[in-house]
N, C-alpha and C positions, 0 to 999 in steps of 0.2 A: 737685744737682737744680735746674733752672731754675724760677724762680717763674712761675706762670701770669700771664697778662696780662688786665687788666680795664679797660674803657672806661666812664667814668662821665660822664653828661650831666645837667645840672641848671641850674635858674634861679638867679641870684644875688640873693637877697632877704635882707637883714639878716645876711649871712654864714652863713645856715643850711646852705648846701652843705658848709661846712667840717665840720659835725657828721657828715654822711654820709661825706664823703671820709676823714676821720680814722678812722672806724669800719671802712671797707672796707680801708684800709691796715693797720690794727692787727689785725683779726680774720680776715682772709682770706689773709694772706701773699702777696697778689697785687701785682704792679707796676701801680699805678693811674695811668691817664691821665685827666685831668679836662678836660671841655669845658663852659664856661659859656655859656648863651644870651645873646647880646647883639645888639641891633638894629644892622643895618648902617648905617653913616654914609656918605653920599655923599661921594666924594672931590672932586667939583667939580660945577658946574651942568650940565655936559654929561651926566654920569651921571644926574642928576635928570630932565633932559629926555628922555634916551634911554629911561629906565624908564617915563616917562609915555606916550610914544608906543607903547612895546611893550605896555603894559596896554590902551591904547585900540584899537590896530589888530591886535595879535596875541593879545590876552587872556593875555599872559604877564607875570608879575611878575619882572623881572630882579633886583630888590632881594633877593627870596627866594633866587634862584640864587646871587648874590654872597655872601649871608649864609651859605648852606650851604657854599660853597667855603671861606669864611673859617674855619668850624668845623673842617674836616678837612684844612686845608692843610699842617699840620705832622705828619700821620700818614703813616708809611711805607705806600705803596700796596700793598706785598706783605704787610703785617702782618695776621694773623688773631688776633682777640681770643678768649680762652677764655670771657669773660663780657662782656656789655654791660649796664649798669644805667642805666635812664633814668627820670628824674622830670620831670613836666610835658611829656609827649610832644605835647601840643596846640600847643606852640611850634615843632615841627618840621614841615616840609612832607613830602609823600608821598615825594619823592625822597630826602630825608634819612633817613626811616624805612627805606626800601628799602636804602640804603647801610649802615645799621647792621646790619640783619638779615643782609645778605650778608657782612659783615666779622666776624660773631660766630658762635662755635660754639654759644653759648647767649645769647639776648637776653631780658632781663628788664625789666619795667616795674613801677614802684610809683606808684599813683595816690594822692597825698597830699591830694587834694581830691575833692569829690563829682562824680559824673557830671551831676547836676542843675545844678551850678554851671558845669561845663565840658562841654557836650554833645559837643564835638569829640573828647573822649576816645574815643568809640565808633569813630571812624575809625582810631584807632591800634591797635585790638585785633588785627588780622590780622598785624601786623608783629613780634609778640613770641611767644616760646616759653612764657614764664611770666608770669602776670598777678597782681599783688598789689594790695590796696586796704586803706586804713585804715577803710573804711566798711562795716559789716556788711550794710546794706541793698543797697549796690551789689554786694557779694560774691554775694548771692543772686540779684539781678536779672540780672547779667551773667556768672554762673558764674565768678567770680574767687576767688582764695585770700585769705582774710581775714587780715590781719597788721596789728595796731595799731602806733602809733608807739612810741617807746622813750625811756628816760632815758639820759643820757650823762654826768651828773655825780653823784657821790655825796659827800654832806657832811652832817654832823650838828652844825650850829651850835646850841649849847645856850643862847646868850645873844643872840638877835636883838634889834635895837633897834626893829623895826617889828612891828605885829600883822598887817598885811595889805598885800600888794603886788599891783599890777596894771598892765599896760602894753598898750595897744591903739591902733589908729588910730581917728580920729573917724568913726563910721558909725552905722547904725541901732541899734546896741547901747547908745548913749550914755544914753538915758533909764533903762535898767535899771542901768547902772553908777552913775549918780547916785543912784538909789533905794537901791541896796545901800550906797553910801558914806554916805548920810544915816542909814540904819538903824544902821550900825556906829558912826558918830560919836556917836549918841545913847547907845550902849552903851559909850562912853568908849574905843573902840579907836583905836589910833594907826595911821593909814593912809598909804600912799604910792601914789598913783594918777597915772599919766602917760598923757596922751592925745596921740597924734601927729596933727597937722593936716597931711595930705599935700598936695602942690602941687595935685592935682586937685580938692581941696575948699577951696582958699583962698578962693574966692568964697562959700562956704557960711558963713552967719552962725553963729558959735559962740555958743550960748546962755550967758547969765550963770549960772554954776554956783552953786547954793545950798550946795554943799559947800566947805569951806575946805581940803580936802586934795587936790582934783583939780587937776592942773597940766597945762596945754597946752604941748606942745613942738613945735618945727618941724624938728628934726634927728632922724633915726631913731637908735635905739639897737640896736647889734648884739646878736645872741643871746648872745654870749659876755659882753658887758657886762651884759646882763639877768640873767645868772646871779648876778652880784655882789649885785644887789638881792634876788634870790630867796633867796640864802643868809642874808640879813639880815632875814628875816621869819618869823613863825610860821605864817601862813596865806597861801596863794596863791589868787587869784581867777581863775576861768575863765568867760568869757561865750561861750556858743555862738552862732554865726551862724545866722540863721533857716533857711538853706538847707542846713545842715550837720548830719549825723547821727553821723559818726565822732568819736572823741575827739581833742582837740588835743594838741600837744606839751606844753602847759602842765600837763596832767593827769599826764603821766609824769615831767616835770621835778620836780613836787612829790613824786612817789613816790621818785625818786632822792635827793632832798634831805631826805626824812623830814619833809615839811611837810603840814599839814592843807590841805584844799581846799574852797573854796566854788564850786560850779559850777551853771550853768543847764541842763546837759545831762541830761535825765531817764534817758537810756539807760545811764548809768554804773552804775546799780543792777544791771544784767545781767552785769557783769564779775566775774570771780572775785576781784579785789582789793578789791571794794567793802566798806567797813567804815564804818558810820554814825558811828563815833567819829572817823574820819579825814576823812570826806567828807560835806558838807552840800549837799543839792540845793535850790537856791533856785527857788521857783515863783512864779507871779503872786499866790498867796494868802499868801506869806510876809510877815510884818510885823515879825518879830524872830528873831534867831538865838539859840538856847538857850545860856545860860551853860555848861551841861554840855558843849557842843561847844567853845565859845571858851576855856574855862578848864581843860581837861584835856589831858594830854600826848598826843602822837602815838603810836599803837600800831604797832609794827613788824609787817611782813607775814611770813608763813611764807617760809622761804628759797627754796623751789621756785617760789613765785609771784613773789617779788621778782626772781629770776634770769630768769624767763620774759620779763619786759619790759625786759631790759637791751639795750643796743646790740649787745653781743656776740651775744646770741641772735637779734636781728633780722638781723644780717649772715649768721649761719650758716643761718638759715631761708631767706632770700631766695636764697642761693647753693647751698642743699641740701648744706651741709658736714657 
């Protein structure tokens, strides 16, 4: 029996697409074709000038057209996919979305960020048969199916060398990061915190950190390499972005690795896996993290709840397998 065919489209950020791609291949038994969004690079100055004139006089962005053609140039024009799974549909223009729907028996979108953050998500809704989101608020507001993120690595390192690990880009969350770091340092915790200074904020003056454990880095760390740090810690830190309500991947990575979690997302208490022994919710009133949390072991989740948030279950849910 011939395998079904699946087209997967995703942005390439810190190799995160590989986590989805691997899961789709492993748990769906589909032949997976992956397309990564990439900005079109002009071949020469003539193309640059031609696109400028087209935008000015014809109100048409030729760069988007060339970009779309580059995405699908290697796909057999007669091929019909059984499934198409799209992440970050805001990066596709209307013609690309129409192309995907036409070439798919079932088109599926997963919104891994909030509609408040990416209002353009709304424009993509008509082009998909199934709509999933990680955000419970967006699920209710836009009548979408709620499907949280998942864990993809399982490990039980009983002798980690670090008490807490955290990795993020430098943004508005930094003051909270520094506050949490300072609190844990006073409690004699061994921390490893890495802050990525992205090119777009190079001109932003990085404050002098009062923490001795915060390290600023200039090169991104892939999600696969991040796992190595997470395996070697007892506690994972998760800092919610102001505009975000859904749970990040970090929450579920901690679950898969059997790590305790400190998070600033108050909505986590509404999930069925919430256990105050495993998860501490940091608020603006927090001044200390109880020793009863820091110095007790992780409590394993009931099997049915643990399996519910696996990558395998995520794939089977999104494809209705």
